[in-house]
All heavy atoms as atom14 arrays in JSON, in Angstrom:
{
  "sequence": "MTKTLYLMRHGQILFNKRYRIQGWCDAPLTPLEIYQAQEAGQYFKDAGIVFDDAAYN",
  "atom14_mask": [
    [1, 1, 1, 1, 1, 1, 1, 1, 0, 0, 0, 0, 0, 0],
    [1, 1, 1, 1, 1, 1, 1, 0, 0, 0, 0, 0, 0, 0],
    [1, 1, 1, 1, 1, 1, 1, 1, 1, 0, 0, 0, 0, 0],
    [1, 1, 1, 1, 1, 1, 1, 0, 0, 0, 0, 0, 0, 0],
    [1, 1, 1, 1, 1, 1, 1, 1, 0, 0, 0, 0, 0, 0],
    [1, 1, 1, 1, 1, 1, 1, 1, 1, 1, 1, 1, 0, 0],
    [1, 1, 1, 1, 1, 1, 1, 1, 0, 0, 0, 0, 0, 0],
    [1, 1, 1, 1, 1, 1, 1, 1, 0, 0, 0, 0, 0, 0],
    [1, 1, 1, 1, 1, 1, 1, 1, 1, 1, 1, 0, 0, 0],
    [1, 1, 1, 1, 1, 1, 1, 1, 1, 1, 0, 0, 0, 0],
    [1, 1, 1, 1, 0, 0, 0, 0, 0, 0, 0, 0, 0, 0],
    [1, 1, 1, 1, 1, 1, 1, 1, 1, 0, 0, 0, 0, 0],
    [1, 1, 1, 1, 1, 1, 1, 1, 0, 0, 0, 0, 0, 0],
    [1, 1, 1, 1, 1, 1, 1, 1, 0, 0, 0, 0, 0, 0],
    [1, 1, 1, 1, 1, 1, 1, 1, 1, 1, 1, 0, 0, 0],
    [1, 1, 1, 1, 1, 1, 1, 1, 0, 0, 0, 0, 0, 0],
    [1, 1, 1, 1, 1, 1, 1, 1, 1, 0, 0, 0, 0, 0],
    [1, 1, 1, 1, 1, 1, 1, 1, 1, 1, 1, 0, 0, 0],
    [1, 1, 1, 1, 1, 1, 1, 1, 1, 1, 1, 1, 0, 0],
    [1, 1, 1, 1, 1, 1, 1, 1, 1, 1, 1, 0, 0, 0],
    [1, 1, 1, 1, 1, 1, 1, 1, 0, 0, 0, 0, 0, 0],
    [1, 1, 1, 1, 1, 1, 1, 1, 1, 0, 0, 0, 0, 0],
    [1, 1, 1, 1, 0, 0, 0, 0, 0, 0, 0, 0, 0, 0],
    [1, 1, 1, 1, 1, 1, 1, 1, 1, 1, 1, 1, 1, 1],
    [1, 1, 1, 1, 1, 1, 0, 0, 0, 0, 0, 0, 0, 0],
    [1, 1, 1, 1, 1, 1, 1, 1, 0, 0, 0, 0, 0, 0],
    [1, 1, 1, 1, 1, 0, 0, 0, 0, 0, 0, 0, 0, 0],
    [1, 1, 1, 1, 1, 1, 1, 0, 0, 0, 0, 0, 0, 0],
    [1, 1, 1, 1, 1, 1, 1, 1, 0, 0, 0, 0, 0, 0],
    [1, 1, 1, 1, 1, 1, 1, 0, 0, 0, 0, 0, 0, 0],
    [1, 1, 1, 1, 1, 1, 1, 0, 0, 0, 0, 0, 0, 0],
    [1, 1, 1, 1, 1, 1, 1, 1, 0, 0, 0, 0, 0, 0],
    [1, 1, 1, 1, 1, 1, 1, 1, 1, 0, 0, 0, 0, 0],
    [1, 1, 1, 1, 1, 1, 1, 1, 0, 0, 0, 0, 0, 0],
    [1, 1, 1, 1, 1, 1, 1, 1, 1, 1, 1, 1, 0, 0],
    [1, 1, 1, 1, 1, 1, 1, 1, 1, 0, 0, 0, 0, 0],
    [1, 1, 1, 1, 1, 0, 0, 0, 0, 0, 0, 0, 0, 0],
    [1, 1, 1, 1, 1, 1, 1, 1, 1, 0, 0, 0, 0, 0],
    [1, 1, 1, 1, 1, 1, 1, 1, 1, 0, 0, 0, 0, 0],
    [1, 1, 1, 1, 1, 0, 0, 0, 0, 0, 0, 0, 0, 0],
    [1, 1, 1, 1, 0, 0, 0, 0, 0, 0, 0, 0, 0, 0],
    [1, 1, 1, 1, 1, 1, 1, 1, 1, 0, 0, 0, 0, 0],
    [1, 1, 1, 1, 1, 1, 1, 1, 1, 1, 1, 1, 0, 0],
    [1, 1, 1, 1, 1, 1, 1, 1, 1, 1, 1, 0, 0, 0],
    [1, 1, 1, 1, 1, 1, 1, 1, 1, 0, 0, 0, 0, 0],
    [1, 1, 1, 1, 1, 1, 1, 1, 0, 0, 0, 0, 0, 0],
    [1, 1, 1, 1, 1, 0, 0, 0, 0, 0, 0, 0, 0, 0],
    [1, 1, 1, 1, 0, 0, 0, 0, 0, 0, 0, 0, 0, 0],
    [1, 1, 1, 1, 1, 1, 1, 1, 0, 0, 0, 0, 0, 0],
    [1, 1, 1, 1, 1, 1, 1, 0, 0, 0, 0, 0, 0, 0],
    [1, 1, 1, 1, 1, 1, 1, 1, 1, 1, 1, 0, 0, 0],
    [1, 1, 1, 1, 1, 1, 1, 1, 0, 0, 0, 0, 0, 0],
    [1, 1, 1, 1, 1, 1, 1, 1, 0, 0, 0, 0, 0, 0],
    [1, 1, 1, 1, 1, 0, 0, 0, 0, 0, 0, 0, 0, 0],
    [1, 1, 1, 1, 1, 0, 0, 0, 0, 0, 0, 0, 0, 0],
    [1, 1, 1, 1, 1, 1, 1, 1, 1, 1, 1, 1, 0, 0],
    [1, 1, 1, 1, 1, 1, 1, 1, 0, 0, 0, 0, 0, 0]
  ],
  "atom14_positions": [
    [[-9.0, -14.28, 22.14], [-9.27, -13.24, 21.17], [-8.54, -13.58, 19.87], [-7.36, -13.92, 19.87], [-8.79, -11.89, 21.72], [-8.94, -10.79, 20.73], [-8.77, -9.12, 21.39], [-7.08, -9.07, 21.86], [0.0, 0.0, 0.0], [0.0, 0.0, 0.0], [0.0, 0.0, 0.0], [0.0, 0.0, 0.0], [0.0, 0.0, 0.0], [0.0, 0.0, 0.0]],
    [[-9.23, -13.48, 18.77], [-8.67, -13.77, 17.46], [-8.29, -12.47, 16.76], [-9.04, -11.5, 16.77], [-9.7, -14.52, 16.6], [-10.07, -15.71, 17.26], [-9.13, -14.84, 15.24], [0.0, 0.0, 0.0], [0.0, 0.0, 0.0], [0.0, 0.0, 0.0], [0.0, 0.0, 0.0], [0.0, 0.0, 0.0], [0.0, 0.0, 0.0], [0.0, 0.0, 0.0]],
    [[-7.12, -12.49, 16.16], [-6.67, -11.34, 15.37], [-6.39, -11.82, 13.96], [-5.99, -12.96, 13.74], [-5.4, -10.73, 15.96], [-5.64, -10.04, 17.27], [-4.55, -9.04, 17.52], [-4.92, -8.29, 18.79], [-4.63, -6.9, 18.68], [0.0, 0.0, 0.0], [0.0, 0.0, 0.0], [0.0, 0.0, 0.0], [0.0, 0.0, 0.0], [0.0, 0.0, 0.0]],
    [[-6.61, -10.96, 13.02], [-6.33, -11.26, 11.62], [-5.21, -10.35, 11.15], [-5.22, -9.15, 11.42], [-7.59, -11.02, 10.75], [-8.65, -11.83, 11.26], [-7.32, -11.38, 9.31], [0.0, 0.0, 0.0], [0.0, 0.0, 0.0], [0.0, 0.0, 0.0], [0.0, 0.0, 0.0], [0.0, 0.0, 0.0], [0.0, 0.0, 0.0], [0.0, 0.0, 0.0]],
    [[-4.26, -10.92, 10.44], [-3.12, -10.17, 9.92], [-3.31, -9.98, 8.42], [-3.5, -10.95, 7.68], [-1.83, -10.93, 10.2], [-0.54, -10.34, 9.63], [-0.24, -9.0, 10.27], [0.6, -11.32, 9.83], [0.0, 0.0, 0.0], [0.0, 0.0, 0.0], [0.0, 0.0, 0.0], [0.0, 0.0, 0.0], [0.0, 0.0, 0.0], [0.0, 0.0, 0.0]],
    [[-3.29, -8.75, 7.97], [-3.38, -8.43, 6.55], [-2.01, -7.96, 6.08], [-1.43, -7.06, 6.68], [-4.4, -7.32, 6.3], [-5.81, -7.72, 6.63], [-6.35, -7.45, 7.89], [-6.61, -8.36, 5.7], [-7.65, -7.82, 8.2], [-7.89, -8.74, 6.0], [-8.41, -8.47, 7.26], [-9.68, -8.84, 7.57], [0.0, 0.0, 0.0], [0.0, 0.0, 0.0]],
    [[-1.51, -8.56, 5.04], [-0.22, -8.16, 4.47], [-0.45, -7.51, 3.12], [-1.18, -8.03, 2.29], [0.7, -9.38, 4.3], [1.05, -10.15, 5.56], [1.87, -11.38, 5.22], [1.8, -9.26, 6.53], [0.0, 0.0, 0.0], [0.0, 0.0, 0.0], [0.0, 0.0, 0.0], [0.0, 0.0, 0.0], [0.0, 0.0, 0.0], [0.0, 0.0, 0.0]],
    [[0.19, -6.38, 2.92], [0.11, -5.69, 1.64], [1.51, -5.29, 1.22], [2.29, -4.81, 2.04], [-0.77, -4.45, 1.75], [-2.21, -4.78, 2.07], [-3.25, -3.33, 2.09], [-3.27, -2.9, 0.37], [0.0, 0.0, 0.0], [0.0, 0.0, 0.0], [0.0, 0.0, 0.0], [0.0, 0.0, 0.0], [0.0, 0.0, 0.0], [0.0, 0.0, 0.0]],
    [[1.8, -5.49, -0.01], [3.09, -5.09, -0.54], [3.05, -3.6, -0.88], [2.01, -3.07, -1.24], [3.39, -5.89, -1.81], [4.78, -5.69, -2.34], [4.98, -6.5, -3.62], [6.32, -6.38, -4.12], [6.8, -5.35, -4.78], [6.05, -4.3, -5.0], [8.05, -5.35, -5.21], [0.0, 0.0, 0.0], [0.0, 0.0, 0.0], [0.0, 0.0, 0.0]],
    [[4.2, -2.97, -0.78], [4.26, -1.55, -1.13], [3.95, -1.39, -2.62], [4.08, -2.32, -3.41], [5.63, -0.95, -0.81], [6.74, -1.53, -1.62], [6.98, -1.14, -2.91], [7.66, -2.47, -1.34], [8.03, -1.82, -3.39], [8.45, -2.63, -2.45], [0.0, 0.0, 0.0], [0.0, 0.0, 0.0], [0.0, 0.0, 0.0], [0.0, 0.0, 0.0]],
    [[3.55, -0.22, -2.99], [3.17, 0.03, -4.36], [4.35, 0.39, -5.25], [5.45, 0.66, -4.8], [0.0, 0.0, 0.0], [0.0, 0.0, 0.0], [0.0, 0.0, 0.0], [0.0, 0.0, 0.0], [0.0, 0.0, 0.0], [0.0, 0.0, 0.0], [0.0, 0.0, 0.0], [0.0, 0.0, 0.0], [0.0, 0.0, 0.0], [0.0, 0.0, 0.0]],
    [[4.07, 0.4, -6.53], [5.09, 0.77, -7.51], [5.29, 2.28, -7.46], [4.34, 3.05, -7.47], [4.63, 0.37, -8.91], [5.62, 0.73, -10.0], [5.07, 0.47, -11.39], [4.06, 1.03, -11.77], [5.73, -0.39, -12.12], [0.0, 0.0, 0.0], [0.0, 0.0, 0.0], [0.0, 0.0, 0.0], [0.0, 0.0, 0.0], [0.0, 0.0, 0.0]],
    [[6.54, 2.68, -7.39], [6.84, 4.11, -7.45], [7.47, 4.43, -8.79], [7.89, 3.54, -9.54], [7.77, 4.55, -6.29], [9.08, 3.77, -6.31], [7.07, 4.39, -4.95], [10.11, 4.28, -5.34], [0.0, 0.0, 0.0], [0.0, 0.0, 0.0], [0.0, 0.0, 0.0], [0.0, 0.0, 0.0], [0.0, 0.0, 0.0], [0.0, 0.0, 0.0]],
    [[7.53, 5.68, -9.09], [8.06, 6.11, -10.38], [9.48, 5.61, -10.61], [9.83, 5.21, -11.71], [8.0, 7.64, -10.46], [8.3, 8.26, -11.81], [7.34, 7.73, -12.87], [8.21, 9.77, -11.73], [0.0, 0.0, 0.0], [0.0, 0.0, 0.0], [0.0, 0.0, 0.0], [0.0, 0.0, 0.0], [0.0, 0.0, 0.0], [0.0, 0.0, 0.0]],
    [[10.3, 5.59, -9.54], [11.68, 5.12, -9.7], [11.73, 3.65, -10.09], [12.6, 3.24, -10.85], [12.48, 5.34, -8.42], [12.86, 6.78, -8.16], [12.48, 7.8, -9.0], [13.61, 7.1, -7.05], [12.83, 9.12, -8.76], [13.98, 8.41, -6.78], [13.58, 9.42, -7.64], [0.0, 0.0, 0.0], [0.0, 0.0, 0.0], [0.0, 0.0, 0.0]],
    [[10.8, 2.81, -9.56], [10.76, 1.41, -9.96], [10.52, 1.29, -11.46], [11.17, 0.49, -12.14], [9.63, 0.66, -9.26], [9.79, 0.56, -7.76], [8.81, 0.73, -7.06], [10.97, 0.29, -7.27], [0.0, 0.0, 0.0], [0.0, 0.0, 0.0], [0.0, 0.0, 0.0], [0.0, 0.0, 0.0], [0.0, 0.0, 0.0], [0.0, 0.0, 0.0]],
    [[9.61, 2.08, -11.94], [9.24, 2.03, -13.35], [10.39, 2.47, -14.25], [10.54, 1.99, -15.36], [8.02, 2.91, -13.58], [7.33, 2.66, -14.88], [6.0, 3.38, -14.92], [5.3, 3.06, -16.21], [4.02, 3.72, -16.3], [0.0, 0.0, 0.0], [0.0, 0.0, 0.0], [0.0, 0.0, 0.0], [0.0, 0.0, 0.0], [0.0, 0.0, 0.0]],
    [[11.22, 3.36, -13.73], [12.36, 3.87, -14.51], [13.66, 3.11, -14.21], [14.73, 3.52, -14.65], [12.56, 5.35, -14.23], [11.42, 6.19, -14.75], [11.67, 7.64, -14.52], [10.57, 8.44, -15.05], [10.42, 9.72, -14.85], [11.29, 10.38, -14.11], [9.4, 10.37, -15.36], [0.0, 0.0, 0.0], [0.0, 0.0, 0.0], [0.0, 0.0, 0.0]],
    [[13.54, 2.02, -13.44], [14.7, 1.19, -13.07], [15.8, 2.0, -12.38], [16.98, 1.83, -12.64], [15.26, 0.45, -14.29], [14.25, -0.44, -14.94], [13.63, -0.07, -16.12], [13.89, -1.65, -14.35], [12.67, -0.86, -16.71], [12.93, -2.46, -14.94], [12.33, -2.06, -16.12], [11.38, -2.86, -16.69], [0.0, 0.0, 0.0], [0.0, 0.0, 0.0]],
    [[15.39, 2.9, -11.49], [16.34, 3.72, -10.74], [16.42, 3.21, -9.31], [15.46, 2.68, -8.77], [15.9, 5.18, -10.74], [15.95, 5.8, -12.13], [15.76, 7.27, -12.12], [16.74, 7.92, -11.26], [16.65, 9.19, -10.89], [15.64, 9.92, -11.29], [17.56, 9.71, -10.11], [0.0, 0.0, 0.0], [0.0, 0.0, 0.0], [0.0, 0.0, 0.0]],
    [[17.56, 3.41, -8.7], [17.74, 3.05, -7.3], [16.92, 4.0, -6.46], [16.92, 5.21, -6.7], [19.23, 3.1, -6.92], [20.02, 2.08, -7.72], [19.41, 2.9, -5.42], [21.51, 2.19, -7.56], [0.0, 0.0, 0.0], [0.0, 0.0, 0.0], [0.0, 0.0, 0.0], [0.0, 0.0, 0.0], [0.0, 0.0, 0.0], [0.0, 0.0, 0.0]],
    [[16.21, 3.47, -5.48], [15.39, 4.31, -4.63], [15.58, 3.91, -3.18], [16.22, 2.95, -2.88], [13.92, 4.26, -5.05], [13.11, 3.12, -4.49], [13.38, 1.77, -5.11], [14.01, 1.67, -6.13], [12.92, 0.73, -4.49], [0.0, 0.0, 0.0], [0.0, 0.0, 0.0], [0.0, 0.0, 0.0], [0.0, 0.0, 0.0], [0.0, 0.0, 0.0]],
    [[14.99, 4.68, -2.3], [15.07, 4.4, -0.88], [15.62, 5.58, -0.09], [15.44, 5.66, 1.1], [0.0, 0.0, 0.0], [0.0, 0.0, 0.0], [0.0, 0.0, 0.0], [0.0, 0.0, 0.0], [0.0, 0.0, 0.0], [0.0, 0.0, 0.0], [0.0, 0.0, 0.0], [0.0, 0.0, 0.0], [0.0, 0.0, 0.0], [0.0, 0.0, 0.0]],
    [[16.28, 6.49, -0.74], [16.87, 7.62, -0.04], [15.95, 8.83, -0.03], [16.24, 9.83, 0.62], [18.22, 7.98, -0.67], [18.18, 8.14, -2.14], [18.31, 7.17, -3.09], [17.94, 9.34, -2.87], [18.17, 7.69, -4.34], [17.95, 9.03, -4.23], [17.71, 10.65, -2.5], [17.73, 9.98, -5.23], [17.5, 11.59, -3.5], [17.53, 11.24, -4.83]],
    [[14.84, 8.76, -0.76], [13.88, 9.85, -0.74], [12.5, 9.29, -1.06], [12.38, 8.16, -1.52], [14.25, 10.95, -1.74], [14.1, 10.45, -3.45], [0.0, 0.0, 0.0], [0.0, 0.0, 0.0], [0.0, 0.0, 0.0], [0.0, 0.0, 0.0], [0.0, 0.0, 0.0], [0.0, 0.0, 0.0], [0.0, 0.0, 0.0], [0.0, 0.0, 0.0]],
    [[11.47, 10.08, -0.84], [10.12, 9.67, -1.19], [9.89, 9.95, -2.66], [10.0, 11.09, -3.11], [9.09, 10.43, -0.36], [9.12, 10.03, 1.11], [9.49, 8.88, 1.39], [8.78, 10.86, 1.96], [0.0, 0.0, 0.0], [0.0, 0.0, 0.0], [0.0, 0.0, 0.0], [0.0, 0.0, 0.0], [0.0, 0.0, 0.0], [0.0, 0.0, 0.0]],
    [[9.58, 8.9, -3.41], [9.28, 9.06, -4.83], [7.77, 8.96, -5.03], [7.09, 8.28, -4.27], [10.0, 7.97, -5.64], [0.0, 0.0, 0.0], [0.0, 0.0, 0.0], [0.0, 0.0, 0.0], [0.0, 0.0, 0.0], [0.0, 0.0, 0.0], [0.0, 0.0, 0.0], [0.0, 0.0, 0.0], [0.0, 0.0, 0.0], [0.0, 0.0, 0.0]],
    [[7.25, 9.63, -6.03], [5.8, 9.6, -6.24], [5.32, 8.22, -6.71], [6.05, 7.48, -7.35], [5.58, 10.65, -7.33], [6.89, 10.8, -8.02], [7.94, 10.48, -7.0], [0.0, 0.0, 0.0], [0.0, 0.0, 0.0], [0.0, 0.0, 0.0], [0.0, 0.0, 0.0], [0.0, 0.0, 0.0], [0.0, 0.0, 0.0], [0.0, 0.0, 0.0]],
    [[4.08, 7.92, -6.35], [3.46, 6.69, -6.82], [3.07, 6.85, -8.29], [2.81, 7.96, -8.75], [2.2, 6.38, -6.01], [2.4, 6.1, -4.53], [1.03, 5.96, -3.85], [3.21, 4.85, -4.31], [0.0, 0.0, 0.0], [0.0, 0.0, 0.0], [0.0, 0.0, 0.0], [0.0, 0.0, 0.0], [0.0, 0.0, 0.0], [0.0, 0.0, 0.0]],
    [[3.0, 5.74, -8.98], [2.53, 5.78, -10.36], [1.0, 5.84, -10.35], [0.36, 5.49, -9.36], [2.98, 4.53, -11.14], [2.37, 3.38, -10.53], [4.49, 4.38, -11.15], [0.0, 0.0, 0.0], [0.0, 0.0, 0.0], [0.0, 0.0, 0.0], [0.0, 0.0, 0.0], [0.0, 0.0, 0.0], [0.0, 0.0, 0.0], [0.0, 0.0, 0.0]],
    [[0.4, 6.28, -11.46], [-1.06, 6.3, -11.52], [-1.68, 4.92, -11.24], [-2.73, 4.82, -10.6], [-1.36, 6.76, -12.95], [-0.17, 7.6, -13.31], [1.0, 6.91, -12.65], [0.0, 0.0, 0.0], [0.0, 0.0, 0.0], [0.0, 0.0, 0.0], [0.0, 0.0, 0.0], [0.0, 0.0, 0.0], [0.0, 0.0, 0.0], [0.0, 0.0, 0.0]],
    [[-1.03, 3.85, -11.7], [-1.53, 2.51, -11.43], [-1.57, 2.23, -9.94], [-2.57, 1.71, -9.42], [-0.66, 1.45, -12.12], [-0.98, 0.0, -11.78], [-2.41, -0.38, -12.19], [0.03, -0.94, -12.41], [0.0, 0.0, 0.0], [0.0, 0.0, 0.0], [0.0, 0.0, 0.0], [0.0, 0.0, 0.0], [0.0, 0.0, 0.0], [0.0, 0.0, 0.0]],
    [[-0.51, 2.59, -9.22], [-0.48, 2.32, -7.79], [-1.48, 3.18, -7.02], [-2.07, 2.73, -6.06], [0.92, 2.51, -7.21], [1.01, 2.22, -5.74], [0.39, 0.88, -5.34], [0.46, -0.08, -6.1], [-0.17, 0.81, -4.23], [0.0, 0.0, 0.0], [0.0, 0.0, 0.0], [0.0, 0.0, 0.0], [0.0, 0.0, 0.0], [0.0, 0.0, 0.0]],
    [[-1.7, 4.38, -7.45], [-2.72, 5.22, -6.81], [-4.07, 4.54, -6.96], [-4.84, 4.44, -6.0], [-2.72, 6.64, -7.41], [-1.42, 7.36, -7.04], [-3.95, 7.42, -6.96], [-1.21, 8.66, -7.78], [0.0, 0.0, 0.0], [0.0, 0.0, 0.0], [0.0, 0.0, 0.0], [0.0, 0.0, 0.0], [0.0, 0.0, 0.0], [0.0, 0.0, 0.0]],
    [[-4.37, 4.05, -8.16], [-5.63, 3.34, -8.39], [-5.72, 2.09, -7.51], [-6.76, 1.85, -6.89], [-5.74, 2.97, -9.87], [-6.86, 2.01, -10.16], [-8.18, 2.44, -10.19], [-6.6, 0.66, -10.39], [-9.21, 1.55, -10.44], [-7.62, -0.23, -10.63], [-8.93, 0.22, -10.67], [-9.94, -0.67, -10.9], [0.0, 0.0, 0.0], [0.0, 0.0, 0.0]],
    [[-4.65, 1.3, -7.46], [-4.67, 0.07, -6.66], [-4.84, 0.37, -5.17], [-5.55, -0.35, -4.47], [-3.4, -0.74, -6.9], [-3.35, -1.34, -8.29], [-2.03, -2.01, -8.6], [-0.98, -1.66, -8.03], [-2.06, -2.96, -9.51], [0.0, 0.0, 0.0], [0.0, 0.0, 0.0], [0.0, 0.0, 0.0], [0.0, 0.0, 0.0], [0.0, 0.0, 0.0]],
    [[-4.23, 1.42, -4.68], [-4.38, 1.79, -3.28], [-5.82, 2.21, -2.98], [-6.38, 1.85, -1.94], [-3.41, 2.92, -2.93], [0.0, 0.0, 0.0], [0.0, 0.0, 0.0], [0.0, 0.0, 0.0], [0.0, 0.0, 0.0], [0.0, 0.0, 0.0], [0.0, 0.0, 0.0], [0.0, 0.0, 0.0], [0.0, 0.0, 0.0], [0.0, 0.0, 0.0]],
    [[-6.42, 2.94, -3.9], [-7.81, 3.35, -3.71], [-8.74, 2.13, -3.72], [-9.67, 2.05, -2.92], [-8.22, 4.34, -4.8], [-7.54, 5.68, -4.65], [-7.73, 6.58, -5.85], [-7.99, 6.13, -6.97], [-7.57, 7.88, -5.64], [0.0, 0.0, 0.0], [0.0, 0.0, 0.0], [0.0, 0.0, 0.0], [0.0, 0.0, 0.0], [0.0, 0.0, 0.0]],
    [[-8.48, 1.18, -4.6], [-9.28, -0.04, -4.66], [-9.13, -0.86, -3.38], [-10.12, -1.39, -2.86], [-8.89, -0.89, -5.87], [-9.33, -0.31, -7.19], [-10.84, -0.31, -7.35], [-11.46, -1.37, -7.2], [-11.4, 0.77, -7.63], [0.0, 0.0, 0.0], [0.0, 0.0, 0.0], [0.0, 0.0, 0.0], [0.0, 0.0, 0.0], [0.0, 0.0, 0.0]],
    [[-7.91, -0.98, -2.87], [-7.69, -1.72, -1.63], [-8.42, -1.05, -0.47], [-9.07, -1.71, 0.34], [-6.2, -1.82, -1.33], [0.0, 0.0, 0.0], [0.0, 0.0, 0.0], [0.0, 0.0, 0.0], [0.0, 0.0, 0.0], [0.0, 0.0, 0.0], [0.0, 0.0, 0.0], [0.0, 0.0, 0.0], [0.0, 0.0, 0.0], [0.0, 0.0, 0.0]],
    [[-8.33, 0.27, -0.4], [-9.03, 1.0, 0.65], [-10.53, 0.81, 0.58], [-11.2, 0.62, 1.6], [0.0, 0.0, 0.0], [0.0, 0.0, 0.0], [0.0, 0.0, 0.0], [0.0, 0.0, 0.0], [0.0, 0.0, 0.0], [0.0, 0.0, 0.0], [0.0, 0.0, 0.0], [0.0, 0.0, 0.0], [0.0, 0.0, 0.0], [0.0, 0.0, 0.0]],
    [[-11.07, 0.82, -0.64], [-12.5, 0.62, -0.81], [-12.91, -0.8, -0.42], [-13.97, -1.01, 0.17], [-12.92, 0.91, -2.25], [-14.41, 0.98, -2.44], [-15.04, 2.11, -1.64], [-14.6, 3.25, -1.7], [-16.09, 1.79, -0.89], [0.0, 0.0, 0.0], [0.0, 0.0, 0.0], [0.0, 0.0, 0.0], [0.0, 0.0, 0.0], [0.0, 0.0, 0.0]],
    [[-12.06, -1.78, -0.73], [-12.34, -3.16, -0.35], [-12.48, -3.28, 1.17], [-13.43, -3.88, 1.66], [-11.23, -4.09, -0.85], [-11.31, -5.47, -0.24], [-12.19, -6.41, -0.74], [-10.53, -5.8, 0.87], [-12.29, -7.68, -0.17], [-10.63, -7.05, 1.46], [-11.51, -7.98, 0.93], [-11.61, -9.22, 1.51], [0.0, 0.0, 0.0], [0.0, 0.0, 0.0]],
    [[-11.52, -2.74, 1.9], [-11.57, -2.82, 3.36], [-12.79, -2.08, 3.91], [-13.44, -2.55, 4.84], [-10.29, -2.27, 3.99], [-9.09, -3.14, 3.75], [-7.95, -2.65, 3.14], [-9.09, -4.47, 4.12], [-6.85, -3.45, 2.93], [-7.99, -5.29, 3.93], [-6.87, -4.77, 3.32], [0.0, 0.0, 0.0], [0.0, 0.0, 0.0], [0.0, 0.0, 0.0]],
    [[-13.1, -0.95, 3.33], [-14.26, -0.18, 3.78], [-15.55, -0.96, 3.54], [-16.4, -1.07, 4.42], [-14.31, 1.17, 3.04], [-15.42, 2.07, 3.5], [-15.35, 3.41, 2.77], [-16.47, 4.31, 3.23], [-16.44, 5.59, 2.52], [0.0, 0.0, 0.0], [0.0, 0.0, 0.0], [0.0, 0.0, 0.0], [0.0, 0.0, 0.0], [0.0, 0.0, 0.0]],
    [[-15.71, -1.52, 2.33], [-16.91, -2.28, 1.99], [-17.06, -3.53, 2.84], [-18.18, -3.95, 3.14], [-16.9, -2.68, 0.51], [-17.06, -1.48, -0.43], [-17.46, -0.39, 0.04], [-16.76, -1.65, -1.63], [0.0, 0.0, 0.0], [0.0, 0.0, 0.0], [0.0, 0.0, 0.0], [0.0, 0.0, 0.0], [0.0, 0.0, 0.0], [0.0, 0.0, 0.0]],
    [[-15.93, -4.15, 3.21], [-15.96, -5.36, 4.02], [-16.11, -5.05, 5.51], [-16.2, -5.97, 6.32], [-14.69, -6.18, 3.78], [0.0, 0.0, 0.0], [0.0, 0.0, 0.0], [0.0, 0.0, 0.0], [0.0, 0.0, 0.0], [0.0, 0.0, 0.0], [0.0, 0.0, 0.0], [0.0, 0.0, 0.0], [0.0, 0.0, 0.0], [0.0, 0.0, 0.0]],
    [[-16.12, -3.77, 5.87], [-16.26, -3.39, 7.27], [-15.02, -3.68, 8.1], [-15.1, -3.83, 9.31], [0.0, 0.0, 0.0], [0.0, 0.0, 0.0], [0.0, 0.0, 0.0], [0.0, 0.0, 0.0], [0.0, 0.0, 0.0], [0.0, 0.0, 0.0], [0.0, 0.0, 0.0], [0.0, 0.0, 0.0], [0.0, 0.0, 0.0], [0.0, 0.0, 0.0]],
    [[-13.88, -3.74, 7.44], [-12.63, -4.03, 8.14], [-12.05, -2.72, 8.68], [-11.84, -1.77, 7.93], [-11.61, -4.71, 7.2], [-12.19, -6.04, 6.72], [-10.27, -4.9, 7.88], [-11.41, -6.68, 5.59], [0.0, 0.0, 0.0], [0.0, 0.0, 0.0], [0.0, 0.0, 0.0], [0.0, 0.0, 0.0], [0.0, 0.0, 0.0], [0.0, 0.0, 0.0]],
    [[-11.83, -2.69, 9.97], [-11.28, -1.5, 10.64], [-9.97, -1.92, 11.3], [-9.93, -2.91, 12.02], [-12.26, -0.95, 11.7], [-11.65, 0.24, 12.41], [-13.58, -0.59, 11.05], [0.0, 0.0, 0.0], [0.0, 0.0, 0.0], [0.0, 0.0, 0.0], [0.0, 0.0, 0.0], [0.0, 0.0, 0.0], [0.0, 0.0, 0.0], [0.0, 0.0, 0.0]],
    [[-8.93, -1.17, 11.06], [-7.63, -1.48, 11.64], [-7.46, -0.76, 12.97], [-7.7, 0.44, 13.07], [-6.51, -1.07, 10.68], [-6.53, -1.85, 9.4], [-7.08, -1.32, 8.25], [-6.03, -3.14, 9.36], [-7.11, -2.03, 7.07], [-6.06, -3.86, 8.18], [-6.6, -3.31, 7.04], [0.0, 0.0, 0.0], [0.0, 0.0, 0.0], [0.0, 0.0, 0.0]],
    [[-7.05, -1.5, 13.99], [-6.82, -0.9, 15.29], [-5.36, -0.94, 15.7], [-4.97, -0.36, 16.68], [-7.69, -1.53, 16.36], [-7.47, -3.02, 16.49], [-6.68, -3.6, 15.73], [-8.12, -3.63, 17.36], [0.0, 0.0, 0.0], [0.0, 0.0, 0.0], [0.0, 0.0, 0.0], [0.0, 0.0, 0.0], [0.0, 0.0, 0.0], [0.0, 0.0, 0.0]],
    [[-4.53, -1.64, 14.93], [-3.09, -1.72, 15.18], [-2.38, -1.63, 13.84], [-2.96, -1.89, 12.8], [-2.72, -3.05, 15.84], [-3.23, -3.16, 17.27], [-3.03, -2.2, 18.03], [-3.83, -4.19, 17.6], [0.0, 0.0, 0.0], [0.0, 0.0, 0.0], [0.0, 0.0, 0.0], [0.0, 0.0, 0.0], [0.0, 0.0, 0.0], [0.0, 0.0, 0.0]],
    [[-1.13, -1.29, 13.88], [-0.34, -1.23, 12.66], [1.07, -1.69, 12.93], [1.57, -1.55, 14.04], [-0.32, 0.2, 12.11], [0.0, 0.0, 0.0], [0.0, 0.0, 0.0], [0.0, 0.0, 0.0], [0.0, 0.0, 0.0], [0.0, 0.0, 0.0], [0.0, 0.0, 0.0], [0.0, 0.0, 0.0], [0.0, 0.0, 0.0], [0.0, 0.0, 0.0]],
    [[1.69, -2.26, 11.92], [3.09, -2.66, 12.0], [3.76, -2.25, 10.7], [3.17, -2.4, 9.62], [3.22, -4.17, 12.21], [0.0, 0.0, 0.0], [0.0, 0.0, 0.0], [0.0, 0.0, 0.0], [0.0, 0.0, 0.0], [0.0, 0.0, 0.0], [0.0, 0.0, 0.0], [0.0, 0.0, 0.0], [0.0, 0.0, 0.0], [0.0, 0.0, 0.0]],
    [[4.93, -1.7, 10.8], [5.65, -1.23, 9.62], [7.05, -1.8, 9.64], [7.64, -2.0, 10.65], [5.73, 0.31, 9.6], [4.39, 0.97, 9.64], [3.82, 1.33, 10.84], [3.69, 1.22, 8.47], [2.58, 1.94, 10.89], [2.46, 1.83, 8.51], [1.91, 2.19, 9.71], [0.68, 2.78, 9.75], [0.0, 0.0, 0.0], [0.0, 0.0, 0.0]],
    [[7.56, -2.02, 8.45], [8.93, -2.5, 8.33], [9.68, -1.59, 7.4], [9.24, -1.12, 6.44], [8.96, -3.93, 7.8], [10.37, -4.45, 7.68], [11.29, -3.86, 8.17], [10.51, -5.55, 7.03], [0.0, 0.0, 0.0], [0.0, 0.0, 0.0], [0.0, 0.0, 0.0], [0.0, 0.0, 0.0], [0.0, 0.0, 0.0], [0.0, 0.0, 0.0]]
  ]
}
């Protein structure tokens, strides 16, 4: 059985843009990252890619 691994980097959050230390709370995504996440989701949908497993770090 063949499996494909897709790697995606986390998106830009508001704290990144403001050069603030983050990680201790959930910060909002920037409008650019919201757009990029929507585009990535649409790409997977259009390509018929369905995820059946997940890994988080």
